[in-house]
N, C-alpha and C positions, 0 to 999 in steps of 0.2 A: 489415411488422413489426407484431406485435400489441402491446397494452399491456404495459409492463413489460419489453420485450425491448430489447436493445442492438444497435447495428450493429457493435460492435467485434468483429473476428475474432481479435485477439491474445489476449484474456482473456475468452472468452465466459462468461457466468454458468453455474454448475452448479446448475440448477434441482432436480435430483434430490437433490443434497447439501443444498440449502436446505430440501427437504421432509423431511430427516432420514436419507437413505440415502447413505452414503459408499462409492462403488464403489472408490475408491482404497484405502480402509482394508481392504476385502475382498480386494483384490489383494495388499496388503501381508501380510495374514494367510496367504494361500495360500503366499506366498514364505517366510514365517517358519516355517511348520509342515512345509515340504517335506522338510528333512533328517530330522525325527523320523518322518514317514510312510515315507520311503525306508528307514529303519533297520528297519522292521517287516516288510520284504519277506520272502517265503518262496517255495518251489517252487510254481509254478502262477500266480504273478502275471504279468500281461502289461501293459506300459505303466506309467504313473505317475499321480500326482495331477494334476488339472487338466483332464482330458477330460470329455466329457458323461456318460460311464459308465465304471465300472471293469471290467476284463476279467480273467477267471481261467480257466486251463486245468486242468480237473479231471483230464483224462487224464494230465497230467504228474505228478500226485501218486501215481500207481501203483495206483489203485483198480481192481478187477475188475468188481464189480457194485454200484456205490455208490448209496446213497439220501441225498438232501439233507435236512438238518435245519436249520430256520431259527428264529430267535428275535428278539424285539424287546422293549425295555424302556427305562425312564428311570431317573432318580435320585430322583424324588419331591420332597417338600418339604424334603429335606436341602439342596436348592439354596438355599432361603431362609436357612438357617443359614450356608452358604458365603458368601452375599452379605453377611450381617450381620457375620461374623467376618473376612472377607477371606481365608479359607483355601480356595483353589481348587485347590491342587496335587493332591489326591487324588480330586477329583470325576471326572476322566477315567477313573481305574481303577474307580471305582464303576460308571460307565456300562458299561464293558466287562465287568466281573465279573458284573453282573446278567444279561447276555446269555449269555456263554460258560458260566457255571456252570449255566445252565438247559439248554443243549443237550447238555452233556457227560453229563447224567444218562441220556441215551438212547444213550450210547456213541459220540457223534459227536465227531470231531476238528474244532475250529473252524478254518475255512480263511481267511475274510476278514470284515472288519468295515467298516461305514459309519456315520458319525455325522451327526446333524442338530442344529444349534445355532441358536436364534432369540433375538434380543435387540432392544431398542428402539434402542440406539445402540452400535455395535461398539467395544469396548475391545480393541484388537489385542493388547496384551501380556497382558491377562487371559485372553482366549480362546485365545491361543497356549499359555499355561500349562495350560489345561484340555485342549487337544487333544494337547499333548505327553504328558500323563498317559494319554490314550487310546492313543497310539502305543506308549508303554512297556508298558502293560498288554497290548496286542495281542502285542508281542514276547514277553512273559513267558508268554503263553498259546499261542504258536505260530501265531497267525493274523496276517494282514496287514491294515493299514489301507489300503484301496484307493480310498477316495473319501468324499465327504460333502457337506454343504451348510451354509452359514452364511447366515442370513437376517436382515436388518435390517427390523424392522417397527415403526417409531415410531407411538405411539398405542396399540399393543397391549400393549407391555411398558413398565413404568415405568423411570426412571433407575436404572442399575446392575443391572437384573434380566435374567436370561436363562433359557432352558429348553433341555434336552438330550433327545435320544432316540438310541438305538443300535440297530443292525440287524446280526445276525451270521448267517452261513451256514456250516454244517459238513457233514461227510459221514461215513457209516459204511457198511461193507460190509453188504449186505442180511441176511446170515446172522449178523451180529454186533450187530444192533440190540438194545439193552437195554430190554426192555419191562416187566420185573418179573414176567413170567408164570411164571418158574421159582422165585420166592420160595415157601418152604414153611414149614409149622409147625415150629418149633424153630430157625429161622435166627436168627442174632444181629444186633443193630443196633448198629453203632459210630457214633461221631460224630467229625468233624474240627472242631477248635475254630475259632471265628470270631475276627475281629480287633477286634470291637466291635459296635456296633449295626448295622453295614453300611448298607443303604439302605432299610430298612422301619421303619415306626412313628414317623416323624419328626413327623407331625402331632400325635401324642400327646406326644412328647418336647418339642416346642416349647411346647405348652400347659402341661406340667408345669414347664418352666424359667421360663416367664412367671409362673405362679401362685406359684412359690416364690422369685421374684426372684433367681435364680441369677446370680452374677457369672461370666461365661464365662471370665474371665481367672484365676479362683481355681483352686487345685489340684483336680484331679479325684479322685474317691473311690478308695481303694486305694493300694497302694504304687506310685506312679507319679510321674514328674516332669512329666507332662503337665497342661495346664490342662483345664478342662471343654470348652472349644472344641476343643482338639487331640484329646482323647479321643473326642468325638462325631464329629469329622470324619475319624477314622481310616478309610482306604478299605477297601472290601469285599475280603475275602480271595479270592484266585484259587485254585481247586481243580482246574483242568483237568488239569495234567500228572500230579498224583497219581492222579486218578480214571481217566485213560486208561491209566496204568501198571497199576492194579489190574484194570481190565477186560481189558487185553491179556493179563494173566497168568491170566485166568479165575477171579479170586478173588471177584467180586461177583455177587450175584443181583439187586441193585437199588441205585439211588442216588436220593437226594431232596435237592434244594437247599432249605434252610430260609430262606424269604423271608416275604412277607406271609401270615399265617395261622399262622406259627410252627411249632414241633414238632408241635403238636396236629393241624394240618390238612394239612401238607405230606407227612409220611411216608405217610399213607393213600393219597395220589395214585398211588403206585407198587405198592400191594398188590393181589394178585388177590382176587376175590370170596371171601368166607368167612374171611378172615384179619384179624387185629387186631394192632396194634403196642402193646406194653406197655413203657412207658418209666419207669425208676426214677430220679427226679430226685435221689435221694440219692447217685447215682454220680459226680456232679461238683458242685463249688461254683458257685453263681450268681456270676458276676463282679461285683465291687463297683459298677461303673457301673450295671448292671441293678438291683442291690439298692437303690442310692440312688434310682433312678427309681421303684421299687416303693414305697419309703417315702414319697417326695414325693407320690405320687398315691394312696396306700392301695390299691395294686393287689393283686389276689388272684393265686394261683397260676395259675388259669385265664386271667386277663388276660395274665399274662406268657407263658404257654405258647402262646397263640394270637395274640400280637401281635409278640413279639420272638423272635430266635434264641436268647436266653438263654445265649449262649456257644458254641453249636454251629451251624456254618454249612452243614455237609453231613452227611447221614446215609448210612452205608454198610452195606448189608445183605449178610451173608455166611453161608456154611455154617460150623457150629461148628468143623469140622476145619481151617479156613483161618485161624484167628485169628493164629497165629504169623507166617505168611507176610504177612498184612495189616499187622501191626505193622512188619515189616521193610521192606515197600514204602513204607509211609507215612513211616517214619523217614527214608528216603532223600530224601524231598521236604520234610522239616522239620516233619512232623506227628506227633503222638503220639496215636493214636486212643483214644477213651474209650468203654468199653462202656456203651451207653445202656439196652439192654433186649433183649427178644426178640419174635419173631413167634409168635403162637399162633392157634388156631382161634377164630373170632369167637363171642362169646356175646351173644345178643340183637342189638342194632344197633350196638354199639361198634366203631368203626374204629380208634381210638387212645385209649389211657388213659395219662395221665401222673400218677404218684403221688409224693408226698413224705411218707411216713408218719412220718419222724423230724424233719421240719421242718429239713432240711439247708440250705434256702435262707433260713431265718431270717425267715419271714413271720409268725411268731407262733403258728402252730398247724399240725398236719399237714393236708394237703389232697390232693384228687384231682380231676383234670379229665378229662372224657370228651368225645370227638368222635364223634357218632353219624351213621349213614347216614340220609339223608332217607327218610321213610316214604311 
């Protein structure tokens, strides 16, 4: 026996637990999240949670010539606000949405999802709440939660802190990949509304909250019964089923998930060379939450348009003649699309222009923001 060891075989010391890693807690978490993960199952899933790897039968999904599309993302520093407010219920949906909303813009159907959670000391109930949100969002997006990893790393994460990452794999028939190549001069750009700040820009949000000494329990701006904390922690909207429906019906030439970089930088990512997106900010009101953040930080229109989604979480690019059909399909999924602007031939280096010539957003004066191609 070495120093500090005991000869007792009835209750041997758990040295790993003493070092800060509780294997029993990890096993309890797997058991607790099992029903939620099982509920997210779909055609193609083989086996269940708990193996060394998740199995998925792509052939069972009925694809003829599939191309896999994969995406990975996290939740960013919104996690710090979750840990400060104790509101963890929507974080799982944030994680899923950031991944599935990314791959659907290429026309891909999300098939399965894996999550990674790391913490200093595992809080089983807290993490079960987060992963239950992951499973529910997977179900809502038509994909299965087939595996994941929860790591306890004492010394790397402080008390109460955790980090998340998500990984999603989807598929699309080779001849149905949505590349944006067919987008043309004269196409219309519609927007599907966001549910709030989503999961981008929270480093700035947290700085503004701190500088303005905002009470997170106080009522949020606008006609809402939510507190600041509840409004900011509203989970990211899931756009998968609406977008897949539009694509299946042949109604879209391009889709853009509005994440980091905002409207200004995300829409150009799907445009062919030689085209520019012209967005008229007067077409929709800036949601009160964003208006309050702008006022707190003295943010310009450009700051808003390249940092936040500004109330629009997904851009949908269509032919002018498809507008009525797009409205019908979106309404069936609970969305009322907003006309954002048009696609036009590029002038000089402009890739996207956002205008508010009548100061509809209430920033104090008309403004114009331009995102240009690198020279």
